[in-house]
N, C-alpha and C positions, 0 to 999 in steps of 0.2 A: 102673274099678269100685270102689265104695266098700265098705270092710269095717271094722267096728268090733268089737274083741274085748276083752271085759271079763274081769278076773281079780282074785283076791285075797279073795274072799268066804270065809265059813266060819262056824263056831260059836264064839261068844265069850260070856263071862259078862257080866252087867250091870256097867257101869263100865269095861269093857275097850275095846280099840282095834283097829282094822283099817285097812289102807290098800288101797284099790281102785285098779286101773290099767286104762286103756283105750288100746289101741294102734289107731291109725287109719291106714288106707291110702288112697290116692287123694289128690285135691287139696283135699278139704274142710277139712282140719285148719288149714291156714295162713290161710284166708280166712274162717273162720266162728267164731262163738262156739260153745263146746262146753258141754254140760250133762250132769249126772248126774240120773237119774230113778229112781224106785222104785215098785214095785207090790206091795202086800201082798195076801194072799188076799181075794178078794171086794171089793177096792177098785180105784179107778181109778189109772192111772199118773200120778204127779205129779212136777213138777220139784223137785229138792232143792237144786241149786246150779248156777250158771252162771258161765263165765269167757269174756271176750271175747278176741279175738286180741291185744289190747293189755294184757290182764291185769286188767281191771276185773271185780269179782266181785259176785254176788248169792247170797243164801241164803234159803231158806224159813225162816219164823219158828221152826219146830219143830226146826231143826238149827243155828240161829245160835249162834255161840260154841262149838259142839262139833265141827263139820265144817269142813274147809278144802279148797277146790278149788285145784288148781294145774295148770300145763301146762308141758311141755318141748317147745318148737317144733322143736328139733333132732331129737328122737326121735319126733315125732308122737304124743305120749302125754299123756293127761290123767289126773290122780290125784284121789282123794278120800280125805283123811285123816279118819278118824272116831274120835272119842274120847268118853269118858263115854257109851258106848252104853247104850241103854235097850231093854227088850223091844219097845216100839212101833216101834223102828227095824227090826225084822224084816221083810224084804221081798226081792224080787229087784231088784237094782240094774242099771240100764242106762245106757250113755252114748249120746249122739246129739248132733247139732248142736242149737243153740238159736236159734229154734224147731226142733223135731225134723223130720228128714226121714222121710217115711213108709216109704221103702224102706231105711233105714239101720239099723233096729233089729237088734241082735245077740241072742245067747242070754241075755245077762245073767249075773249072778253072785249066788248066794244068800247072804244075810247073815241069820244066826239069832242072836238075843241071848236067851240063856236060861241059867238056873242049873241 
């Protein structure tokens, strides 16, 4: 059974930083690309960043240069380091495989950027 548990969200001022973590159980982690997604109120859920099992990365234009995705295969964990945060980064952040597995969505972690 696959389980993805996100953590690390919170309230931060504009320009601040946060690091999100996603712990994965099951076999999916070692054989799949993993992604971070976010969903703001009233908007669709979008891919923010993706990392393959080999470490190749992709970033959405809106976060390029500010966010960094990484993975620790030994710990079955994927991270999202977020810097220079903006109010428009406010959303619930989720991790999943990339492309996402329908039944893998977790609860997500809330990130709020506000002064």
